[in-house]
C-alpha positions, 0 to 999 in steps of 0.5 A: 630842730636842724639849722643850716651852718651859717646860723651856728656862726651867727649864734657864735658872733652874737655870743662873742661880740667880736671887735678887731681883725678876725682870720678864718684859715681854712674858709672852704666856701665862705660859710663863716666870712659870708656871715661875718660880712652879713653882720658888717664885721671884716674878716680875712678869709683864706685856704690852703686848697683852691676855693670859690671864696677867699684867698687860697694857697696859704697853709695855716699849718706852715709856721712860715705863713705870716698873716700879721697881727690877728685878734680873733680866729673862727674857722670849722677845722679839718677833724683830724688836724683841730688839734693842731689847728688849736696850737698853731692859733694859740700861737699867733692869735691875740684874743681868742680862738673859735673852733666848730668840732663835734660835740663828741670831741670834748671826750676821751683821754687823749682830749684830756692830755691835750687840755692839761698840755696846752690848756682848756677851752675858756668857753664851750657853745653848745649847739642846741640844734643840729647843724646840717653840713651837706657838701659845699659844693651843692649850696648857693654861697650867697643864700645856704641854701641848695643851688642843684638837685640831687641826683638821688631826689633827697633835695631839690634846688631851692631847698634849705638843708636839713637833717643833720645828725651830729651835734656840734659845739664851738670851743673857744681858747683864749691865749695863757687861759687857766681857769674853768671852762665856762660852758653855755647853750645857743639856741636859734629858736629851739623851744623845747616842746611841752608833753602833748600827751594824755594823763594815763588813770592807774589804781594804786595797788597799795591804797586802791586809789585811782589816780591820774599822773603823768606816769611813763610806760616804764612806770605803768608796767613796773607798777603792775609788776610789784602788784602782780608779784604782791599776789598770792602763788596760786593766783599769779599761776592762774593769771600766767595760765590765761594769759598763755592760753589767750596767747595761744588762741591767737590773741594779740599781745597788746589785747592780752595785757588789756584783759590782764590788767583789767582782771587784776584791777577787779581782783585787786579792788575785791581783795582789798575789800 
């Protein structure tokens, strides 16, 4: 399932149980700040660019920018500057710094080298629900819903953002931490659905017993192939010839497969007797 971006922030707040001063140095339209405010937790929101929310004109990557005492940093950094944001955050934060990044960000040799140099995350929270992140200018900052109709008709004003295609996670760094990374999964009501298909019946070619199983299609095909290969060469040739003739006559492949499977089972039944 897909969640609006503010749900990912809400899940992080519940997991980390923040206390103290929190900073979002790239607040954008204020998704993180507004979520903290709804949870009645103070947060300072800033951005280098001119935004409709927070303090503007503060460059987080500029060492001359003084934020005072900061206990926690929570932000969705510009992807190409993620590492720079982490290094800067570890130099000024007192307790923790959390960054929302694509799950694939954790991989690669470059990331391994970065962790070896600056330390690995203390915690990683994998978001089981994909996060929808449409351009902020289309959203109502108060509700997180679309504020205007999409010119291409993909959504209407008042719709909930959906259709996220990228897996995200929160990586939480702690200054001076040198232990293993604790990985957890966060979910907002995303309960896995049980398999709702029907059990399939099949004949065990070795024992000639009818069995019922939750077999996958791949397993069924493999079982039929193994049974076919166990037949005498002449019988295999006869079945193959029948298969080609039916296809040449215009029969649909799935019907041909059904006929061949039925004939194979009948043959195996008579052979085992």
